[in-house]
N, C-alpha and C positions, 0 to 999 in steps of 0.2 A: 504493500500499499504506500509506504513512503517513497520507493522509486516512481510509482505511478504518479503520486501527488506532485514530487519533484518534476517529472516529465511534462505534465499538464501545465503547472506554473511556469517553467521556462519556455513552453510552446506560446502560451497566452500572452505573457509579457514581451517575447521576442517578437510576436506578431504588432504588438501595440507600439514597440519601438520602430517597425518599419511603416506603420499607417499613421501615427500620430506624434504629438510632442511628448518626448519624456517627462513622466511625472514622478514626484517624489513622496514615498509613503513614509510615514512618521509613527513609530509604535510608541505607545503609552503602556509602561509598567509603573508599579509601585514597589512590591514586595516579591521577592522569590524565597518561599519558605524552604527550610531544610526539607522538612516532610510535610505532607498534606495537613492543612488547618481544618479540624473539624467544623469550626464555623464558617469557613469561606473556602470549601472545597474547589471552587472554580479558579481561585487564585493559583497561580503557577507554583509548584514545587521544584526542587533541584532536578528531579528526573524529567519532568515534563519541559522545564525551561531548556535544558540540555537538548532534547529532541527538537524544540523550537528552534535553538540556534543552529543545529545540523541543518535543517531545512532552510531556514534563512540563509546561511553562508553558501549553501548549494544554488540558490536560486536569485539572490539579490546582490547588488553591489552595496555593502554597507559602509556608511560613512558618518562621522560625527555631524551634529547640526552645523557647526561653525563652515565645516568643508562643504557640507550640501547647500548652505545659504550662498557662499561665495560663488558656487557652481551656478546656482538659479540666477543670480545677480550677473554672471558673465554668458548667460544662455548656454551653458556647457554642461547641463546635467547629463550624467551617464544614463544609459538605459538600467532600467530595473533598480534604480537608487534607493536607498531605505536607510532610515536612521532608527536607531533603537534608544528610547528616552527612558528614564527613571525619575518620578517625582518623589519630592519630600525629605530624602536622606536617611532612610532606614539602613540599621546596621547590616541587615542582612544582604543588602546591595553590594558590602565590601566583602561580608564574610561567605555569601552562598555565590552570588551572581558574578562577582568579578573573577574567581577561579573559572568558572564555566566559560565565560567570555575569552579569557586568556587561552583556554585549551582550544577552543575554535578559532583563533587569531582574529577576534572581532573587537572592534571599540565601540563605546556607547557614550552618551551624553547623561550626566547625572544632574538634576536640579535640586538645589540642598536649600532648605529654610534653616537658616542659622540659628534661629532663636531655640531650637530643639535640640541642637548638638550637645554632646557632654553630659547626659543625663536628662535632658528634656523630653518631653511626650507631647504628642499632637492630640487636640482636643477629642479628635473622632477615636483615636486609640484609647483615650480614658474612658470613653462610652462602651468600646468593644471590650475591654478589660474589665471594666465593672460589671458587665453582665456574663461574661466568661467565668470570673472568680466568684457570683454570687451563688449562694447556697440554698436561696430559697426557692420555692416552687411556683410563685406568683408574686410579681412586684406591682406595687400601687405607684402609678405613672400619672397620678391626676395632676400632679405639678406641670406637666408636659401635655396636658388635655388628651391623654392617651386611656385613662382609666386604669384598670388592674389587667394585667397581662401576664399569661404563663410563661414560666421560664425554666421547666423542669428538664427539657433536654436541648440538644444543639438546634435544632429546627426552631424550636420555640424561641430561644435566645437570638437566633438570628433575626427572626422576625421583629423581636422587640428592638434590636439594634436597627433595623432597616426603618422602623417607624421613629425612632428616636432621632436619627441623624439630620433628617429634614428639618427637624424642630430646633435644631441647635446651629446648624449651618450659617445661616444668615445673620445670627446675633453679633453684637459687638464684641470685641475680644474680652471686654470685662464681663458682659452677660453669659459669654461662654464658660468662663470660670466660675460663675455663680451656678449655671446651669450642672456643671460637673459635680459641685459639692452637693447640689441637692440629690443628684443621681447615686452619689456615694453614701449618702444619707438613706435614702431609702431601699438601696440593694444590701447595705451593712458592709461595704467594701471599703476598708480604712486604707490599705496599702496597694499602690499600682506600680507597674513595673518602671524601671528607669534605664533600661538597657535595650530599648526599642530602636533607638536612633544611633546614628554614626557617631563616632568621636572625632573629634579635629583631626586626628592623627589618621583615621580610616579616610577622611577626605582627601588628605595629601597622599596616602596610598594610592588610591585611585587615580589621581593626578599624574603620579610616578609612574603608575603602569601605563600611560597613554590614554587615558579616559578622559573626557571632556567634563568641566565641572562648569553648571550655570547658574544663575541666580533664580530664586524663588522666594523672595523675600525674607523677613525676619520671621514674622509669627503667622504666617500664612492666612491673612485676611482676605475676606472678599474686597477687592480693591474699590469696586463700585458703592460700597456700603460705608466707606469710611471717608472722612474729609481729605481734599486733594493733598493738603500739606502732610497729612499722615501717610497718604498712599507713596507719595514722593519719597518719604523718609523711609519706607518699607522697602523700596526698590534699591534706594541708594546705599541704605545701611547692610542690608543683605549682600550686596555685590563688594561693597568695602571689606567687611568681615571676611568673606572668601577670598579676596585678593590677598588679605594680609595673611589667612593661613597658608595659602599657597605660594606666595611671593610671585604670583604670576597673574595676567589680566584675566577676567570674567567678562566675556562679552556676549553671552547668550542668555536668553532667560524663558521662564515658563510663567504665565499668569496664574497665580492660585485659583484652582477650581476651573478657571480658563474658558467659561462660555461667554462668547461675545455678546455684547447689549447687556448681559445679565451680571456677569461677574467682572468684567472689565468694559471700558469703552474708548472711544478716540483720545480721551484725555490721558489714558495711561499709556497708550501707543505713542503718545508725543514726549510723556516722560522718558519711556523707556529709550527713544531715540537719542533725547538730550542728555541722559545720563552715561551714554557712552556703549550701549549694547548695540549690536548689530543685526541681531535677528533674535525673534520670539516666537513662542508657539502658544496655541490656544487648545482647548479640548473639542472644537468643532471637527466633526467627522469630515472626511474628504482627502485628497492628494494635490500636492502643489505642483505648479510648473512656472516657468520663466515667466516673468510679469505680475506675478502675485505678490503681494504685500509681505515683504521678509519678516515683518513685526506682527503677522497674524498667520502663521503657518498652521495648517490642520493637522490633527492627529487621528490616528484610528487604530483599534486592536481588536481583531476578530475574537470571539469568544469561544469558538469551536474548540472541541478537544481533538478531533479528526484533522490531521494535517491536509488531507485531500479538501475537506470543506474550509479550512482555514484559508488555504491558498486559493480557493474559488471565490471566497468573500473578499480577500485581498484584491483578486482583479477586478471584482464588481466595485469595489471603493474608488479603485484607479481609474476605472472607466468612467464612472460618474463624475469625479473630481470636483464635487461641489461642496461649499461649505459657506456658512454665514460669516460675515466681518462686522466688526464694530463701525 
């Protein structure tokens, strides 16, 4: 099946290269677990990511975002170009994903929120870990307008997590902290993990291994939900902190959450340009081509477990090549 999927993908993308303008696929990842996470079985573990890298390496020309953006700007994008990206800065990016990338001879771009390095934790992980560690069979989530929800098994805990995340995502940073405190109180979970995110040294390790490091703000706010001055500070300080860690320029960016119009808008595109970034990615689906806005490049990751279906969906995404812009 893997050989068949590889053949189909090479044929499809080869035909596109002959018939149309080359397009750039950019994949989004967040975590690569050492083994399957029972709460999120759809997220890649090491074995699945290893197989995916083998497929990608055989079928695509893998670039970092910086190299791909330069090729787009010069109208010199190679056929079947692809960028692998990771958002947020999870420790497993360095501990699990990096050795696999190195084994396959591939480079990726890692967008790091600096406020969570060295022992921090993102708000969404606080939600997840509260429900993971909860020993109750039911939790009163009336404070979140959700009533009481069962949490006796993994499926019920995942459903509660999926219900909670949208309730908290668009709150201010301060309101998010209060929400997590309320959640800890009702779940009875007092201790949350402090090793989920990378240490500064691991960011340096990625850079020294030839990976690209990009900005992702300090605290991962929804930029459109905060004041412009605060948004500029988040973008600028995140960039500056990473440059201090690496002693090297950081000139690519991923907008937090990344939905055009809703999570960021034209003001933040201007800020990114003014702060010295040379390319930025959103989370709008699609594939980019020469002439597209380098500060609003789309990203897409098929969710299929079958490599044949995965490749087919990648082909459809490239063929459509449509995405929303701010």
